[in-house]
Structure formats: C-alpha cells, structure tokens
C-alpha positions in Angstrom: 48.5 -71.4 51.5 52.2 -70.0 52.5 53.5 -66.3 51.8 57.0 -65.9 51.9 58.5 -62.3 52.9 61.6 -60.9 53.5 63.3 -60.0 56.4 63.1 -56.4 55.9 59.1 -56.8 55.7 59.1 -59.4 58.6 60.6 -56.5 60.8 58.6 -53.7 59.4 55.3 -55.4 59.8 56.0 -57.6 63.1 58.9 -57.0 65.2 59.2 -53.0 64.8 55.0 -52.5 65.5 55.5 -55.4 68.4 58.1 -53.0 70.1 56.3 -49.9 69.6 53.4 -51.4 71.3 55.4 -52.4 73.9 57.1 -49.0 74.3 53.5 -47.2 74.4 52.4 -49.9 76.9 55.3 -48.9 79.1 54.7 -45.3 78.8 51.2 -45.5 80.0 52.3 -47.4 82.8 54.8 -45.0 84.0 52.1 -42.3 83.5 49.7 -44.4 85.7 52.0 -44.6 88.5 53.2 -40.8 88.3 52.0 -38.7 91.0 53.1 -35.2 92.5 55.2 -34.8 95.3 53.9 -34.3 98.7 56.8 -32.2 99.3 56.1 -28.6 97.4 59.9 -27.6 98.2 61.3 -26.4 95.1 64.4 -28.5 93.7 66.6 -25.5 93.9 66.0 -25.2 97.6 66.6 -29.0 98.3 69.8 -28.8 96.4 70.9 -25.5 98.3 70.5 -27.3 101.6 72.0 -30.6 100.6 75.3 -28.0 100.1 74.7 -26.4 103.4 74.7 -29.6 105.4 77.7 -30.9 103.7 80.1 -28.5 104.7 
C-alpha cells in the first residue's frame, strides 16, 4: 500500500522534525562540552588589561 502526501506535509512530518532533532542533539553536545573557565578574572578586567598593554 502506498500513500501520497504533499511536499508541505512531508516537510512538516519529516524534514522539519529531523532538523529539530539534529539541533537538539547539537545543543546537548555543546552543553556536555561546556566547562567553567579556570581563570576567574572577570571579562571586563581582561579587556582593560588588553587596552593597557596595547598602548
């Protein structure tokens, strides 16, 4: 038995769902790799130090 569906239905059912699942998997992978920095210096301080060294 074969069922014909419109291209729009195909995208809604399969392509968009697959893309959403791929995005979610990527976000989970990024979250798993994220670690706090070993350097506790605030970002503003690091930027100020860069300015004083350049000129």
